[in-house]
C-alpha positions in Angstrom: 47.2 46.3 -36.9 47.0 49.1 -34.8 44.2 50.9 -36.0 42.0 47.9 -34.9 43.2 47.8 -31.7 42.6 51.8 -31.2 39.3 50.8 -32.9 38.1 48.3 -29.9 39.4 50.4 -27.1 37.2 53.1 -28.4 34.3 50.8 -28.7 34.7 49.9 -25.6 34.8 53.3 -24.4 38.5 53.6 -23.2 39.4 57.0 -22.5 41.4 58.6 -25.6 44.3 59.9 -23.1 44.1 56.3 -22.1 44.6 54.8 -25.4 47.3 57.0 -26.1 49.3 55.7 -22.9 48.5 52.2 -23.9 49.9 52.3 -27.5 53.0 54.1 -26.4 53.7 51.7 -23.8 53.2 48.6 -25.9 54.3 49.9 -28.8 56.9 47.5 -29.4 55.1 44.4 -28.2 51.5 45.1 -29.6 50.0 41.8 -28.7 46.3 41.1 -27.0 47.7 39.9 -23.4 49.7 43.6 -23.6 47.1 45.8 -24.0 44.9 43.8 -22.1 47.6 43.9 -18.6 47.8 47.6 -19.9 43.8 48.0 -19.6 43.9 46.5 -16.6 46.8 48.4 -14.7 44.0 51.6 -15.6 41.3 49.8 -13.7 39.6 48.8 -16.9 38.1 45.3 -17.4 40.0 42.9 -20.4 38.7 43.5 -24.1 41.3 41.1 -25.7 41.6 38.1 -24.1 39.3 35.7 -22.0 40.8 33.8 -18.6 38.6 30.7 -19.2 39.4 29.5 -15.7 37.5 32.5 -14.6 34.6 31.9 -17.0 34.3 28.4 -16.0 34.1 29.0 -12.2 31.8 31.9 -13.2 29.0 29.6 -14.4 29.9 26.8 -12.4 28.4 24.1 -15.0 28.1 20.3 -14.0 27.9 18.7 -17.6 27.5 15.4 -15.9 24.1 16.6 -14.4 21.4 15.2 -15.9 18.1 16.6 -14.1 
């Protein structure tokens, strides 16, 4: 499981020293949310989770609009 997190971090251009730092911080509580939280602390965007409230606001869909 740890390897899949590391693979995704590398695939998203996270620096090796940051990957090591993140993995050390979350080693006993390895979850997608915790990794994303550590990524954000280092100035990266989330990789593993999506905030759907922000996503909906971004696209501002009006599903009732028939135009």
